[in-house]
C-alpha positions, 0 to 999 in steps of 0.5 A: 829925892830919887827921880823915878819913872812910874808906869801905870796900867789898869787892866781892870775895869771892876774898880775905878782908878782915878787920878788922885790914886795914881798920883799917890802910888807914884809918890809912895813908890818914889818915897819908898826907893828914897826911904831905902836910899836908891840914887839911881834913876829907875822905872817901876812898872804898877799894873792894876788887874782883878782877881782873875787875872792875878790868880792866872799870874800866881798859878803860872809863876807860883803854882798857887791856884788862887788870887793874891794882893800884889805879886812883883816881878823884878827885873835883875836876878842879881843885887841891887846894890849898884841902885845906891852907889850912884852908879850911872850906868845901872839898868833903869828898869826895877821891875813890875808890881801887879796888884789886884784891886779887888783883893785890895778892896776886899782886905781894905774892907775887912781890916777897917781902912781905906782902899788907898791905904791898902793899896799903898801898903801893897805898892810899898811891899811891892817896891820892897820885893823889887829891892831884893827883900822877901818873906819866905824865912820867919827872920826875913818876914820880920825884917820885911814887915818891920820895914814896910811899917817904917816906910808907911809911918814915915809917908804917914800912911797908917790906917788912922792918919791917911786921907786921899 
């Protein structure tokens, strides 16, 4: 299994973040990277924020003046191929995943599954973005959604199965 350093920062106070949630987030990041075949040791930041904070980020970086659930900020503008070839010289910092816990709670309630499952999904979505996946084109969206479901099923983080 890949060695990943997952740095979690909680910049909001609306929803409690406990050690169990942090541990699940760390495991999901590592699992998703391993599932994708990454072999380099990397660092991923996961930042928990509220809707106001992520709305400002969304406005600044994407020109969309509304809160969203997750934003990813890759540290590389080029290929992530070196993560998969055993290159020891690879830059360790993969990027940051910013998650609105308020939006995650809203979506979990709307979809009828646990808050933890929703956060897990958003983490997987963010990791895939850091690895270069996107969903701007319909074809890419289909590929990314299928990959998300593969990772979630393999981690047993389905709507029915997951219990924190």
